[in-house]
Phi, psi and omega in degrees: 000131182286139181291136177233155179280133182230110184244352183218169179300317181297316177295326177293320176298317177300314178303314182300318178293323175294321177299316178298318177298320180297315180297321177294328185279329182228155177272108182294154178299317181261086190257010171245158179301316182299309183291329178292313179294321177299316179291324177299315179295317180296318180295318180298325176296332182256006188300325181302321178294321178300310183294324176297318181295330179264003177072032182245120177283119182208136174266105185285001174276347178253111183283141172210176184302320181295317179298316178301315181298316180297320178300310184295321178294313183294327184293343176295328188234350187290139181254000000 
């Protein structure tokens, strides 16, 4: 799933419905609630490195709509 910018509640809701469509279309690697939540937590622990690699300055201690969207997207495939 391609990363999209999510800056508002409305954009986050749109993102969530697109994420659901994506999950319906492909079998995600983390296809149980447990593995999905585990991957989300692991990704968040490494999120600073992700943002550094894409050249985006972000304080991951401060939650926002984009961080939530990135966590949910990454958790589909993160090991």
